[in-house]
N, C-alpha and C positions, 0 to 999 in steps of 0.2 A: 084658306084651305079647308075643305069640309072634313068632318070627323072621319068619314069613310077612308080618308087617306091613310089612316092607321090600321085599316083592315088588311090582314095578311092571309085571308082565306084562300086556299089553293096553293099556298107557297110553302116551301120547305126551308127550315132554318137549322143550322148546325152550331151548337154552343160547346166550347171547350171549358173545362173547369166547372161543369154544371152540377157537381155533387154537393155544393154548399155555397154560401155567401152570395157574392155578386153574380156568379155564373148561374146558380140556382134561380135567383130572382129574375135574371134575363130569360132563362128557359121557360119559366112559368108565365111571365108576361107575354112573351112572343106566342106561346100557345094560346093564351087567353085572347090574343088578337087574331087567332085563327090559323096560325102556322102549324104544320106538322114539325115537331122539334126532335132533332137527333141530339142526344145529350152524351157528352164524352168526358171522361175523367178517369184517374187511376183508382178512385174510391168506388168500388162496385156497389157497396151498401148504400153510400150516399146517392149514387145514381138511381138506384131502385127507389129511394125515398123521393127524389125529385120527380121521377116518372109517375109515382103514385099520386103526388100532389097534382100533377098535370091531368092525369086521368080522372081523379076525383072531381076536378072542375070541368070535366067534359072535353078535355083536349086529347091530342094524340102525341105520344112520345115513344122514341126508340132509344135504347141505351147502348153505349160502346165503351167497355172498360179498356182503357189504353193509356199509354204514356205519350204525351204530346211531343216528346223529343225522339220518339221512334217514328221516323218518317213513313215507314212501310205500314205500320199499324194505322196511322192517321189516314194514309192514302186509301187503305182498304175500307175504312169507315166512311169516308167521303164518297167513295165509289158506290157504297151501298145505298146511297140516297138516289131515288129515281130522278130527281132533279135537285138543284141547289140554288136558292134565291138569296139566302142570307148566311153569312159566316160571322159569328161573334167569337173572336179569339180572346177568351177571358182568362184562361188558366194562368196561374202565376204563383210564385212563392215569395216569402219575405225573408230577408237576411240582413243583419246589421253587424258591421265590424269596422273598427277604425281603419283608416287607410294603411297605417303602418303595421297593422296586424292582419291585413287581408291576405289570405293564402290562395294559391292557384286553384285549389279545389273549390274554394268558395266562389271565385269568379266563374269557373267553368260550370258549376251547378246552377247558379243564378242566371247566367247568360243562356245556359242550355234551355231552361224552362221558360224564362221571361222574354227571351228574344228569339232563340231558335224555334221554340214551340210555336210562337206567333208567326214567324216566317214560314214554317212548314204549313201551318193552317192556311195562311194567305195564298201560298203557292198552290196547294191542292184545290182550294176554293176557286181561285182565279182560273186555273186550268179547266176545271169542271164547267164553270160558267161560260168560258170562251167556247168550249167544245159544244155546248148545247145552245149557244146563242142567247143565253140569259143575261138580261141587263140587271144584274144583281147588286147587292150591297155587302161590302166587307167592313166589319167594325173591329178595330183592335183596342186593346186595353192598355193605355199609358198610365200616367200617375201624376198627381200634383207634385211629386218629387222632382219632376223635370223643370218646375218653375221655382221651387223654393230651396231645394237641397236640404242638407241637415247632417249632423254628425252620424257616422256609421252607415250612410246610405250610398257609398260608392258603388257597390255591385248592383244593388237594386235600381238606383237612379241611372246608372250607365245603361243597364238593360232597357229601361223604360225610355230613355233618350233615343236609343237605337230603334225602338218601336215607332217613335215619332218620325224618325227619318225614313223608316220603312214605309210608313203610311203615306207620307208626302211623295216619295219616289213612286210607289205603286200606283198612287192616284193618277200621276201623269202618264204612266204606262197603260193603265186600264181604261182611261177616259175614252179613247177611240173605240173601245168595245162596249161602251155604255155601262161600264161597271164602276160604281162609286166606292171609294175607300176613305174612311174617316176613323178618327181615334177619340176615345173618351178618356179624360184624365181626371179621375176622381180625387177629391180631397179625403179627409179622414172619414172612413166608413166603418161602422160597427159590424165586423164580420169575424168569423173564426180566425182569420189570418191576423187580425189586429188584437185579438183577445190575449190577455196575459193571465198567468196563473195567480198572480197577486191581485186580488180584487181591489185593494186600496190603491195600488199603483195604476190599475186600469181606470178607476174612478178619477184619480188625479189627472191622468192623461186626457180623458174625455172632457173633463171640466175645463182644462186648459185649451183644448181644441175648440170647444164650444165658445169660449170667451174670445177666441181669435176670429170667429166668424161673425159678420154683421147680422146673420140670422139667429145667432145665439144657440146653435145646436150642432151636433155632429150628424153625419149622414147615415142613411140606412141603405141596404142593398137595393131596395126598390127605387131609391132616388137615381141610382145609376142605370137600373133596368129601363126606366122611362127614357133616358137619354139614348140608350141603345135602340129601343123601339122606334124613336123618332128617326134615327139614322138608318134603320132597317126599312123604313116605310117610304111610301111615295111622298110623304110630307116633306122629305128632304131631297127631292129629286134633282135640285140644282146645287147640292152641297157635296163637295168632294175635296179631299186633301186638307180637311179642317180638324182642329183639335177642340172638342167640346169639353168644357171644364165645369162639371157639377161639383163645386168645392165649397159651397156656402160663402163664397166671397173671400176666402182666406188668401187667395192669390188672384190678382187682377192684371195679368200681363197684357202688353199691347197686342 
């Protein structure tokens, strides 16, 4: 496949969770590939910083300060796009609690952002693509937690497992429209969401995760952004319903 397969010139991408971390890295890389990028997040200041990064590198960006669990806000933002070729539903939150200590409000909050927010983004994107006849790409954000599990990950892992099911189901429904739907399931990535206030604890965690990887390191947001770019581009034109796992080899499921 020629390198030009990654050229998104003339296309429009929408990225949720674009104010920081993986979402920001995705927005910047998609813009560098030529896409006009609509950046969405609750963090208005972070959005402005992402947009500035994109514009400083010669790209085009628009910002939408919104909450992904507000379907109306998300719908208005997607409708503001003249066209939509790529949806990267990245927004998410982390939560840890033992199963026996998990409260209803914990589950509702995490499922709200990490599953409903992705569902709403997929619905709005798919609807817009069908209406315009665009053979687009929808990329969701799953997690290595769906393969490995771990103490305290009930809410987070359950929401990400639901994202995987959403991805596979939507892929079968959107295929006849020429719309591809895939998920990225990152391993341990160094982002604000994984940062801890205790620097020593952070160092111990990253050292442990690096030792678990055959590559001997933890991931960076750009590692995930490149997987998203691949799925957004023509280089993956025959890929749908798949879970791409940039996890450093920590998990190798069938």
